[in-house]
Biopython code that builds the backbone (N, CA, C, O; Angstrom):
import numpy as np
from Bio.PDB.StructureBuilder import StructureBuilder

atoms = [
    (1, "ASP", "N", (-71.339, -147.220, -130.184)),
    (1, "ASP", "CA", (-72.462, -146.005, -130.527)),
    (1, "ASP", "C", (-72.034, -145.132, -130.577)),
    (1, "ASP", "O", (-71.524, -144.655, -131.590)),
    (2, "ARG", "N", (-72.104, -144.552, -129.344)),
    (2, "ARG", "CA", (-71.381, -143.218, -128.483)),
    (2, "ARG", "C", (-70.256, -143.120, -129.365)),
    (2, "ARG", "O", (-70.650, -142.226, -130.115)),
    (3, "ALA", "N", (-68.822, -143.529, -129.880)),
    (3, "ALA", "CA", (-67.872, -142.809, -130.001)),
    (3, "ALA", "C", (-68.016, -142.781, -131.145)),
    (3, "ALA", "O", (-66.912, -142.512, -131.617)),
    (4, "VAL", "N", (-69.287, -142.991, -132.527)),
    (4, "VAL", "CA", (-69.024, -143.267, -133.194)),
    (4, "VAL", "C", (-70.332, -141.667, -133.569)),
    (4, "VAL", "O", (-70.500, -141.056, -134.624)),
    (5, "SER", "N", (-70.917, -141.499, -132.381)),
    (5, "SER", "CA", (-71.696, -140.395, -132.847)),
    (5, "SER", "C", (-70.626, -138.596, -132.622)),
    (5, "SER", "O", (-70.796, -137.494, -133.144)),
    (6, "ASP", "N", (-69.661, -139.072, -131.683)),
    (6, "ASP", "CA", (-68.568, -138.101, -131.232)),
    (6, "ASP", "C", (-67.664, -138.281, -132.782)),
    (6, "ASP", "O", (-67.418, -137.239, -133.389)),
    (7, "ASP", "N", (-67.326, -139.241, -133.210)),
    (7, "ASP", "CA", (-66.353, -139.260, -134.631)),
    (7, "ASP", "C", (-66.698, -138.460, -135.363)),
    (7, "ASP", "O", (-65.913, -138.042, -136.214)),
    (8, "LEU", "N", (-68.403, -137.834, -135.239)),
    (8, "LEU", "CA", (-69.217, -137.844, -136.380)),
    (8, "LEU", "C", (-69.589, -136.042, -135.988)),
    (8, "LEU", "O", (-70.439, -135.338, -136.533)),
    (9, "LYS", "N", (-68.610, -135.658, -134.858)),
    (9, "LYS", "CA", (-69.525, -133.914, -134.921)),
    (9, "LYS", "C", (-67.784, -132.985, -135.693)),
    (9, "LYS", "O", (-66.586, -133.266, -135.731)),
    (10, "PRO", "N", (-68.832, -131.632, -136.256)),
    (10, "PRO", "CA", (-68.108, -131.850, -136.980)),
    (10, "PRO", "C", (-65.957, -131.004, -136.718)),
    (10, "PRO", "O", (-65.299, -131.456, -135.781)),
    (11, "LEU", "N", (-65.703, -130.572, -137.088)),
    (11, "LEU", "CA", (-63.733, -130.638, -136.044)),
    (11, "LEU", "C", (-64.012, -129.290, -136.366)),
    (11, "LEU", "O", (-64.970, -128.614, -136.742)),
    (12, "THR", "N", (-62.453, -129.110, -135.989)),
    (12, "THR", "CA", (-62.128, -127.323, -135.790)),
    (12, "THR", "C", (-61.672, -127.375, -137.013)),
    (12, "THR", "O", (-62.133, -128.271, -137.719)),
    (13, "ALA", "N", (-60.673, -126.463, -137.595)),
    (13, "ALA", "CA", (-59.819, -126.444, -138.253)),
    (13, "ALA", "C", (-58.528, -126.977, -137.361)),
    (13, "ALA", "O", (-57.797, -127.799, -137.914)),
    (14, "GLU", "N", (-58.363, -126.762, -136.668)),
    (14, "GLU", "CA", (-57.067, -126.966, -136.554)),
    (14, "GLU", "C", (-56.545, -128.093, -136.137)),
    (14, "GLU", "O", (-55.352, -128.225, -135.865)),
    (15, "GLU", "N", (-57.917, -129.522, -136.008)),
    (15, "GLU", "CA", (-58.871, -130.462, -135.430)),
    (15, "GLU", "C", (-58.278, -131.482, -136.956)),
    (15, "GLU", "O", (-57.734, -132.586, -136.984)),
    (16, "VAL", "N", (-58.697, -130.486, -138.157)),
    (16, "VAL", "CA", (-58.850, -131.074, -139.463)),
    (16, "VAL", "C", (-57.260, -130.950, -139.329)),
    (16, "VAL", "O", (-56.875, -132.038, -138.901)),
    (17, "ILE", "N", (-56.753, -130.550, -139.413)),
    (17, "ILE", "CA", (-55.002, -130.194, -139.945)),
    (17, "ILE", "C", (-54.062, -130.683, -139.003)),
    (17, "ILE", "O", (-52.976, -131.238, -139.170)),
    (18, "GLU", "N", (-54.720, -130.352, -137.929)),
    (18, "GLU", "CA", (-54.396, -132.249, -136.632)),
    (18, "GLU", "C", (-54.301, -133.753, -137.331)),
    (18, "GLU", "O", (-53.441, -134.634, -137.372)),
    (19, "ALA", "N", (-55.119, -133.646, -137.652)),
    (19, "ALA", "CA", (-55.760, -135.335, -138.306)),
    (19, "ALA", "C", (-54.319, -135.620, -139.560)),
    (19, "ALA", "O", (-53.352, -136.382, -139.561)),
    (20, "ALA", "N", (-54.804, -134.620, -140.466)),
    (20, "ALA", "CA", (-53.688, -134.633, -142.047)),
    (20, "ALA", "C", (-53.143, -134.838, -141.305)),
    (20, "ALA", "O", (-53.184, -136.002, -140.906)),
    (21, "ASN", "N", (-51.926, -133.501, -140.339)),
    (21, "ASN", "CA", (-50.711, -133.701, -139.929)),
    (21, "ASN", "C", (-50.786, -136.281, -139.936)),
    (21, "ASN", "O", (-50.474, -137.012, -140.875)),
    (22, "LYS", "N", (-51.187, -136.606, -138.836)),
    (22, "LYS", "CA", (-50.977, -137.479, -138.061)),
    (22, "LYS", "C", (-50.857, -138.542, -139.452)),
    (22, "LYS", "O", (-49.898, -139.238, -139.785)),
    (23, "THR", "N", (-52.530, -138.347, -140.280)),
    (23, "THR", "CA", (-52.534, -139.759, -141.037)),
    (23, "THR", "C", (-50.689, -139.657, -142.461)),
    (23, "THR", "O", (-49.851, -140.520, -142.720)),
    (24, "GLY", "N", (-50.839, -138.258, -142.946)),
    (24, "GLY", "CA", (-49.557, -138.046, -143.478)),
    (24, "GLY", "C", (-48.441, -139.075, -143.062)),
    (24, "GLY", "O", (-47.953, -140.003, -143.708)),
    (25, "LYS", "N", (-48.182, -138.624, -141.770)),
    (25, "LYS", "CA", (-47.559, -138.996, -141.039)),
    (25, "LYS", "C", (-47.079, -140.669, -141.505)),
    (25, "LYS", "O", (-46.110, -141.164, -142.081)),
    (26, "GLN", "N", (-48.249, -141.135, -140.945)),
    (26, "GLN", "CA", (-48.836, -142.713, -140.602)),
    (26, "GLN", "C", (-48.439, -143.007, -142.543)),
    (26, "GLN", "O", (-47.380, -143.631, -142.621)),
    (27, "MET", "N", (-48.732, -142.856, -143.235)),
    (27, "MET", "CA", (-49.090, -142.535, -145.189)),
    (27, "MET", "C", (-47.910, -142.201, -145.572)),
    (27, "MET", "O", (-47.348, -142.817, -146.478)),
    (28, "ALA", "N", (-47.268, -141.019, -144.848)),
    (28, "ALA", "CA", (-45.667, -142.130, -145.474)),
    (28, "ALA", "C", (-44.396, -142.778, -145.033)),
    (28, "ALA", "O", (-43.389, -143.042, -145.690)),
    (29, "LYS", "N", (-44.731, -143.018, -143.489)),
    (29, "LYS", "CA", (-44.480, -144.512, -143.073)),
    (29, "LYS", "C", (-44.579, -145.819, -143.602)),
    (29, "LYS", "O", (-43.951, -146.867, -143.752)),
    (30, "ILE", "N", (-45.727, -145.232, -143.828)),
    (30, "ILE", "CA", (-46.260, -147.464, -144.474)),
    (30, "ILE", "C", (-45.843, -146.825, -145.974)),
    (30, "ILE", "O", (-46.076, -147.909, -146.510)),
    (31, "ILE", "N", (-45.321, -145.779, -147.384)),
    (31, "ILE", "CA", (-44.842, -146.029, -148.088)),
    (31, "ILE", "C", (-43.282, -146.772, -147.662)),
    (31, "ILE", "O", (-42.722, -147.819, -147.987)),
    (32, "LEU", "N", (-42.975, -145.722, -146.846)),
    (32, "LEU", "CA", (-41.564, -146.152, -146.914)),
    (32, "LEU", "C", (-40.967, -147.139, -146.824)),
    (32, "LEU", "O", (-39.946, -147.532, -147.387)),
    (33, "ARG", "N", (-41.905, -147.770, -145.759)),
    (33, "ARG", "CA", (-41.683, -149.549, -145.742)),
    (33, "ARG", "C", (-41.598, -150.107, -146.679)),
    (33, "ARG", "O", (-40.708, -150.884, -147.023)),
    (34, "PHE", "N", (-43.320, -149.507, -147.699)),
    (34, "PHE", "CA", (-43.071, -150.544, -148.754)),
    (34, "PHE", "C", (-42.054, -150.771, -149.621)),
    (34, "PHE", "O", (-41.472, -151.840, -149.804)),
    (35, "ILE", "N", (-41.856, -149.705, -150.160)),
    (35, "ILE", "CA", (-40.209, -148.875, -150.410)),
    (35, "ILE", "C", (-39.070, -149.581, -150.634)),
    (35, "ILE", "O", (-38.245, -149.891, -151.494)),
    (36, "SER", "N", (-39.464, -149.736, -149.177)),
    (36, "SER", "CA", (-37.061, -150.428, -148.515)),
    (36, "SER", "C", (-38.241, -152.109, -148.610)),
    (36, "SER", "O", (-37.460, -153.031, -148.841)),
    (37, "LYS", "N", (-39.549, -152.612, -148.519)),
    (37, "LYS", "CA", (-39.355, -154.385, -148.250)),
    (37, "LYS", "C", (-38.759, -154.373, -150.485)),
    (37, "LYS", "O", (-38.165, -155.299, -151.039)),
    (38, "LEU", "N", (-39.131, -153.284, -151.041)),
    (38, "LEU", "CA", (-39.552, -153.455, -152.516)),
    (38, "LEU", "C", (-37.964, -154.325, -152.933)),
    (38, "LEU", "O", (-37.748, -155.312, -153.636)),
    (39, "ASP", "N", (-36.698, -153.074, -151.819)),
    (39, "ASP", "CA", (-35.685, -152.992, -152.717)),
    (39, "ASP", "C", (-35.379, -154.401, -151.379)),
    (39, "ASP", "O", (-34.356, -155.085, -151.426)),
]
sb = StructureBuilder()
sb.init_structure("model")
sb.init_model(0)
sb.init_chain("A")
sb.init_seg("    ")
for serial, (resi, resn, name, xyz) in enumerate(atoms, 1):
    if name == "N":
        sb.init_residue(resn, " ", resi, " ")
    sb.init_atom(name, np.array(xyz, "f"), 0.0, 1.0, " ", f" {name:<3s}", serial, name[0])
structure = sb.get_structure()
């Protein structure tokens, strides 16, 4: 329960940008892996 409520706390702009960068990089890796599997 603690972890969930901590995740729901409002983020600062910097935290949002940092999270977006991390997820963006993860998505890029997943997409690249998927594309390389198609080849």
